[in-house]
Backbone as ProteinMPNN parsed JSONL, in Angstrom:
{"seq_chain_A": "MGLNKSRLAERYIDEGLRMEDHPGVVFRDGPTGRRAALAGGPDIWEVIAAVRASGLDGEDALAAAAEWGSLSLPQMRAAVRYYAEYPHEIDERVARNVEEADAAEQRWRRERHALA", "coords_chain_A": {"N_chain_A": [[0.806, -1.2, 0.0], [2.098, 1.131, 0.338], [2.187, 2.715, 2.59], [3.532, 3.569, 5.774], [3.575, 1.688, 8.872], [2.53, 3.189, 11.05], [1.122, 5.264, 9.785], [-0.749, 3.751, 8.384], [-2.119, 2.597, 10.529], [-3.244, 4.934, 11.626], [-5.004, 5.616, 9.551], [-6.774, 3.42, 9.569], [-7.863, 3.691, 12.131], [-9.149, 6.18, 11.91], [-10.993, 5.542, 9.851], [-12.403, 3.494, 11.121], [-13.613, 4.871, 13.236], [-15.244, 6.565, 11.751], [-16.92, 4.665, 10.533], [-18.186, 3.681, 12.78], [-19.609, 5.926, 13.589], [-21.246, 6.165, 11.399], [-23.208, 3.903, 10.642], [-23.408, 1.246, 8.292], [-21.756, 2.299, 6.425], [-18.768, 1.694, 4.698], [-15.264, 1.27, 3.831], [-13.438, 1.241, 0.805], [-10.806, 0.078, -1.327], [-9.571, 1.185, -4.485], [-9.021, 1.961, -7.994], [-8.893, 4.746, -7.968], [-8.158, 5.302, -5.455], [-8.781, 5.085, -1.881], [-12.103, 4.964, -0.672], [-15.294, 6.034, 0.659], [-18.156, 3.955, 1.005], [-21.388, 2.404, 0.596], [-22.16, -0.422, 2.537], [-22.206, -3.335, 0.744], [-23.149, -1.956, -1.422], [-23.176, 0.892, -3.691], [-20.538, 3.404, -4.069], [-20.4, 6.224, -1.837], [-20.193, 8.707, -3.104], [-21.323, 8.129, -5.575], [-23.981, 7.686, -4.926], [-24.73, 10.22, -3.98], [-24.307, 11.709, -6.3], [-26.304, 10.569, -7.886], [-28.587, 11.361, -6.486], [-28.454, 14.127, -6.889], [-28.602, 14.181, -9.694], [-31.168, 13.418, -10.112], [-32.794, 15.603, -10.216], [-34.687, 16.311, -8.453], [-36.033, 17.201, -5.184], [-35.461, 16.725, -1.645], [-37.296, 14.096, -0.083], [-38.322, 13.014, -2.425], [-36.134, 13.068, -4.168], [-34.436, 11.309, -2.824], [-35.955, 8.944, -3.013], [-36.02, 8.555, -5.812], [-33.28, 8.22, -6.406], [-32.793, 5.992, -4.828], [-34.288, 4.072, -6.161], [-32.864, 4.022, -8.591], [-30.432, 2.889, -7.747], [-31.235, 0.502, -6.638], [-31.584, 0.586, -3.852], [-32.312, 0.786, -0.345], [-34.373, 3.078, 1.558], [-33.264, 3.527, 4.166], [-30.535, 2.974, 3.565], [-30.034, 5.032, 1.756], [-30.352, 7.243, 3.427], [-28.234, 6.803, 5.174], [-26.078, 7.262, 3.464], [-26.505, 9.982, 2.863], [-26.261, 11.115, 5.415], [-23.555, 10.593, 5.908], [-22.427, 12.107, 3.844], [-23.259, 14.656, 4.655], [-21.585, 15.095, 6.792], [-19.04, 14.896, 5.689], [-18.725, 16.607, 3.297], [-16.82, 17.829, 1.559], [-15.006, 15.798, 0.876], [-16.673, 14.013, -0.567], [-17.76, 15.676, -2.572], [-15.432, 16.244, -3.963], [-14.839, 13.751, -5.105], [-17.091, 13.43, -6.775], [-16.72, 15.592, -8.52], [-14.271, 14.837, -9.687], [-15.075, 12.557, -11.086], [-16.847, 13.691, -12.958], [-15.055, 15.282, -14.404], [-13.383, 13.275, -15.489], [-15.226, 11.883, -17.055], [-15.962, 13.887, -18.867], [-13.487, 14.279, -20.139], [-13.147, 11.774, -21.333], [-15.298, 11.789, -23.101], [-14.519, 13.887, -24.786], [-12.207, 12.763, -25.935], [-13.416, 10.661, -27.341], [-15.002, 12.127, -29.151], [-13.002, 13.419, -30.632], [-11.789, 11.203, -31.83], [-13.932, 10.243, -33.361], [-14.226, 12.392, -35.083], [-11.785, 12.274, -36.388], [-12.147, 10.041, -37.915], [-14.091, 10.745, -39.677]], "CA_chain_A": [[0.0, 0.0, 0.0], [2.969, 2.283, 0.332], [2.09, 3.482, 3.831], [4.21, 2.929, 6.889], [2.612, 1.096, 9.808], [1.826, 4.184, 11.865], [0.16, 5.939, 8.895], [-1.81, 2.788, 8.125], [-2.9, 2.515, 11.766], [-4.038, 6.168, 11.7], [-6.094, 5.526, 8.575], [-7.761, 2.451, 10.044], [-8.55, 4.267, 13.291], [-10.068, 7.188, 11.381], [-12.08, 4.87, 9.15], [-13.192, 2.777, 12.118], [-14.448, 5.86, 13.926], [-16.271, 7.004, 10.8], [-17.895, 3.584, 10.372], [-18.966, 3.625, 14.008], [-20.522, 7.067, 13.542], [-22.115, 6.045, 10.223], [-23.486, 2.482, 10.355], [-23.723, 0.95, 6.898], [-20.7, 2.844, 5.565], [-17.49, 0.975, 4.736], [-14.235, 1.883, 2.992], [-12.916, 0.338, -0.218], [-9.701, 0.491, -2.182], [-9.872, 1.12, -5.906], [-8.045, 2.633, -8.85], [-8.793, 6.162, -7.623], [-7.838, 5.408, -4.033], [-9.719, 4.587, -0.885], [-13.286, 5.804, -0.648], [-16.441, 5.608, 1.459], [-19.194, 3.296, 0.217], [-22.396, 1.689, 1.366], [-21.881, -1.858, 2.637], [-22.987, -4.073, -0.246], [-23.745, -1.03, -2.38], [-22.259, 1.786, -4.421], [-19.791, 4.421, -3.333], [-21.227, 7.335, -1.369], [-20.224, 9.76, -4.114], [-22.251, 7.726, -6.622], [-25.324, 7.907, -4.395], [-24.968, 11.664, -3.957], [-24.428, 12.128, -7.699], [-27.625, 10.134, -8.35], [-29.576, 12.251, -5.854], [-28.387, 15.404, -7.61], [-29.02, 13.985, -11.08], [-32.611, 13.175, -10.177], [-33.49, 16.857, -10.474], [-35.746, 16.447, -7.451], [-35.606, 17.642, -3.86], [-35.94, 16.032, -0.453], [-37.641, 12.672, -0.109], [-38.497, 12.585, -3.824], [-34.794, 12.812, -4.7], [-33.955, 10.064, -2.202], [-36.7, 7.81, -3.581], [-35.574, 8.347, -7.194], [-31.927, 7.667, -6.373], [-32.902, 4.645, -4.261], [-34.746, 3.204, -7.251], [-31.737, 3.895, -9.519], [-29.402, 2.001, -7.22], [-31.851, -0.624, -5.933], [-31.205, 0.785, -2.461], [-33.404, 1.079, 0.58], [-34.313, 4.436, 2.087], [-32.237, 3.619, 5.214], [-29.215, 3.072, 2.929], [-29.932, 6.379, 1.213], [-30.155, 8.171, 4.544], [-26.864, 6.591, 5.665], [-25.192, 7.958, 2.52], [-26.698, 11.425, 3.026], [-25.664, 11.497, 6.71], [-22.105, 10.614, 5.722], [-22.136, 13.273, 3.009], [-23.463, 15.87, 5.452], [-20.423, 15.283, 7.656], [-17.803, 14.958, 4.889], [-19.103, 17.043, 1.943], [-15.663, 18.123, 0.701], [-14.496, 14.508, 0.391], [-17.59, 13.454, -1.563], [-17.815, 16.61, -3.706], [-14.194, 16.058, -4.721], [-15.0, 12.53, -5.912], [-18.085, 13.708, -7.815], [-16.068, 16.47, -9.502], [-13.273, 14.037, -10.409], [-15.796, 11.699, -12.019], [-17.338, 14.539, -14.042], [-13.891, 15.647, -15.219], [-12.948, 12.1, -16.241], [-16.247, 11.604, -18.068], [-15.815, 14.92, -19.897], [-12.268, 13.994, -20.897], [-13.413, 10.586, -22.161], [-16.173, 12.206, -24.198], [-13.697, 14.683, -25.704], [-11.38, 11.815, -26.707], [-14.317, 9.957, -28.251], [-15.38, 13.063, -30.21], [-11.825, 13.612, -31.513], [-11.64, 9.973, -32.605], [-15.011, 10.22, -34.364], [-13.9, 13.419, -36.066], [-10.648, 11.793, -37.17], [-12.632, 8.999, -38.831], [-15.119, 11.285, -40.568]], "C_chain_A": [[0.844, 1.256, 0.0], [2.89, 3.15, 1.577], [2.875, 2.773, 4.922], [3.157, 2.497, 7.917], [1.862, 2.131, 10.631], [0.802, 4.95, 11.037], [-1.034, 5.031, 8.602], [-2.714, 2.65, 9.349], [-3.785, 3.749, 11.923], [-5.232, 6.1, 10.761], [-7.177, 4.583, 9.068], [-8.515, 2.954, 11.269], [-9.571, 5.293, 12.815], [-11.259, 6.53, 10.7], [-12.98, 4.118, 10.122], [-14.121, 3.712, 12.871], [-15.561, 6.365, 13.011], [-17.343, 5.926, 10.628], [-18.768, 3.442, 11.619], [-20.0, 4.751, 14.043], [-21.56, 6.949, 12.43], [-22.337, 4.567, 9.881], [-23.923, 2.286, 8.905], [-22.699, 1.491, 5.921], [-19.429, 2.047, 5.799], [-16.5, 1.734, 3.861], [-13.65, 0.836, 2.067], [-11.715, 0.96, -0.914], [-10.155, 0.385, -3.627], [-8.849, 1.897, -6.691], [-7.873, 4.116, -8.523], [-8.511, 6.371, -6.138], [-8.94, 4.862, -3.149], [-10.907, 5.537, -0.779], [-14.383, 5.185, 0.193], [-17.501, 5.022, 0.524], [-20.244, 2.729, 1.159], [-22.012, 0.215, 1.392], [-22.799, -2.58, 1.647], [-23.622, -3.184, -1.296], [-22.704, -0.156, -3.042], [-21.482, 2.703, -3.486], [-20.738, 5.553, -2.934], [-21.312, 8.425, -2.432], [-21.195, 9.408, -5.238], [-23.695, 7.956, -6.191], [-25.655, 9.395, -4.443], [-25.113, 12.199, -5.384], [-25.798, 11.738, -8.251], [-28.728, 10.999, -7.75], [-29.616, 13.575, -6.612], [-28.928, 15.281, -9.026], [-30.521, 13.766, -11.213], [-33.378, 14.442, -10.525], [-34.609, 17.131, -9.486], [-35.156, 16.919, -6.133], [-36.125, 16.693, -2.793], [-36.182, 14.548, -0.64], [-37.83, 12.155, -1.532], [-37.147, 12.262, -4.46], [-34.232, 11.519, -4.122], [-34.637, 8.85, -2.817], [-36.235, 7.509, -5.005], [-34.192, 7.722, -7.231], [-31.931, 6.252, -5.796], [-33.332, 3.659, -5.342], [-33.623, 2.962, -8.252], [-30.753, 2.844, -9.027], [-29.922, 0.753, -6.531], [-31.461, -0.601, -4.448], [-32.441, 1.051, -1.62], [-33.286, 2.535, 1.038], [-33.35, 4.538, 3.269], [-30.811, 3.688, 4.647], [-29.001, 4.476, 2.375], [-29.649, 7.384, 2.327], [-28.752, 8.026, 5.134], [-25.874, 7.33, 4.772], [-25.302, 9.47, 2.703], [-26.11, 11.9, 4.35], [-24.144, 11.569, 6.596], [-21.712, 11.851, 4.921], [-22.251, 14.57, 3.804], [-22.26, 16.151, 6.348], [-19.121, 15.471, 6.879], [-18.091, 15.443, 3.461], [-17.909, 17.29, 1.023], [-15.113, 16.838, 0.067], [-15.362, 13.966, -0.746], [-17.673, 14.362, -2.791], [-16.579, 16.486, -4.586], [-14.286, 14.833, -5.623], [-15.983, 12.75, -7.059], [-17.44, 14.555, -8.914], [-15.046, 15.704, -10.33], [-13.952, 13.147, -11.448], [-16.314, 12.499, -13.211], [-16.192, 14.916, -14.972], [-13.434, 14.474, -16.072], [-13.941, 11.755, -17.342], [-16.163, 12.617, -19.209], [-14.595, 14.663, -20.771], [-12.466, 12.796, -21.822], [-14.308, 10.948, -23.348], [-15.402, 13.018, -25.23], [-12.822, 13.775, -26.573], [-12.226, 11.106, -27.746], [-14.688, 10.859, -29.426], [-14.219, 13.299, -31.174], [-11.625, 12.382, -32.398], [-12.699, 9.884, -33.71], [-14.712, 11.22, -35.479], [-12.748, 12.962, -36.971], [-11.076, 10.759, -38.207], [-13.641, 9.525, -39.831], [-14.561, 11.68, -41.908]], "O_chain_A": [[0.345, 2.338, -0.31], [3.48, 4.23, 1.607], [2.889, 1.545, 4.996], [1.995, 2.896, 7.834], [0.67, 1.964, 10.886], [-0.281, 5.258, 11.535], [-2.179, 5.481, 8.574], [-3.936, 2.594, 9.217], [-4.947, 3.631, 12.31], [-6.343, 6.481, 11.131], [-8.363, 4.903, 8.995], [-9.701, 2.662, 11.421], [-10.72, 5.284, 13.257], [-12.404, 6.913, 10.939], [-14.2, 4.111, 9.954], [-15.282, 3.381, 13.115], [-16.691, 6.567, 13.455], [-18.534, 6.235, 10.582], [-19.952, 3.121, 11.52], [-21.134, 4.546, 14.478], [-22.627, 7.558, 12.504], [-21.731, 4.043, 8.947], [-24.709, 3.067, 8.369], [-22.751, 1.189, 4.729], [-19.056, 1.761, 6.936], [-16.859, 2.724, 3.224], [-13.396, -0.299, 2.468], [-11.614, 2.177, -1.07], [-11.029, -0.42, -3.95], [-7.903, 2.437, -6.117], [-6.81, 4.681, -8.778], [-8.613, 7.488, -5.631], [-9.902, 4.256, -3.621], [-10.743, 6.757, -0.794], [-14.408, 3.975, 0.416], [-17.719, 5.512, -0.584], [-20.016, 2.594, 2.361], [-21.586, -0.335, 0.376], [-24.021, -2.447, 1.712], [-24.541, -3.612, -1.993], [-21.505, -0.424, -2.966], [-21.738, 2.765, -2.283], [-21.74, 5.807, -3.601], [-22.377, 9.005, -2.642], [-21.829, 10.301, -5.801], [-24.531, 8.372, -6.994], [-26.733, 9.783, -4.893], [-25.96, 13.055, -5.638], [-26.393, 12.503, -9.01], [-29.696, 11.332, -8.433], [-30.691, 14.08, -6.935], [-29.63, 16.171, -9.506], [-31.081, 13.911, -12.299], [-34.482, 14.375, -11.065], [-35.386, 18.07, -9.66], [-33.939, 17.024, -5.983], [-37.092, 15.96, -3.002], [-35.392, 13.839, -1.264], [-37.536, 10.994, -1.817], [-37.028, 11.291, -5.208], [-33.623, 10.725, -4.84], [-33.986, 7.846, -3.109], [-36.072, 6.345, -5.37], [-33.952, 6.792, -8.002], [-31.154, 5.405, -6.235], [-32.805, 2.549, -5.428], [-33.439, 1.837, -8.717], [-30.294, 2.006, -9.802], [-29.154, 0.02, -5.907], [-31.068, -1.615, -3.872], [-33.477, 1.484, -2.124], [-32.224, 3.147, 0.916], [-32.662, 5.553, 3.385], [-29.967, 4.393, 5.2], [-27.916, 5.043, 2.507], [-28.804, 8.267, 2.179], [-28.149, 9.016, 5.547], [-24.936, 7.954, 5.267], [-24.285, 10.164, 2.697], [-25.519, 12.979, 4.406], [-23.518, 12.49, 7.121], [-20.771, 12.558, 5.283], [-21.433, 15.476, 3.644], [-21.951, 17.308, 6.632], [-18.202, 16.133, 7.361], [-17.734, 14.756, 2.504], [-17.979, 16.992, -0.169], [-14.799, 16.804, -1.123], [-14.843, 13.514, -1.767], [-17.657, 13.878, -3.923], [-16.665, 16.607, -5.808], [-13.857, 14.874, -6.776], [-15.741, 12.31, -8.183], [-17.598, 14.264, -10.1], [-14.962, 15.897, -11.543], [-13.453, 13.003, -12.564], [-16.23, 12.038, -14.349], [-16.342, 14.874, -16.194], [-13.129, 14.65, -17.251], [-13.54, 11.377, -18.443], [-16.278, 12.251, -20.379], [-14.654, 14.81, -21.992], [-12.004, 12.805, -22.963], [-14.097, 10.468, -24.462], [-15.615, 12.848, -26.431], [-12.706, 13.98, -27.781], [-11.814, 10.96, -28.897], [-14.69, 10.411, -30.572], [-14.42, 13.371, -32.387], [-11.325, 12.512, -33.584], [-12.403, 9.5, -34.841], [-14.917, 10.935, -36.66], [-12.746, 13.235, -38.171], [-10.441, 10.619, -39.253], [-14.014, 8.803, -40.756], [-15.301, 12.153, -42.771]]}, "name": "protein", "num_of_chains": 1, "seq": "MGLNKSRLAERYIDEGLRMEDHPGVVFRDGPTGRRAALAGGPDIWEVIAAVRASGLDGEDALAAAAEWGSLSLPQMRAAVRYYAEYPHEIDERVARNVEEADAAEQRWRRERHALA"}
């Protein structure tokens, strides 16, 4: 992992405290680093992005995003509670995903143009 033992211990303590404060939230490793996720479900940033993409507010937004992800309302609320406490962390992930998607679309458009 590239972390020394004391740094790794700090990370696990921090994550453990977060999981205790936010039941249903776990942490996963992936190509973009370690991130918060719902146990047995998507990453928290994906849930929040789906809530925003619904174009709805309040309970209607939660219900629409829950349907998108086949999630229960308690899972949705767990994701929103986590987001409410760590918005910068989640907003950063959402922004990174948008940037990567935009870059991929630009590459695709250039390739299509090159073949036209």
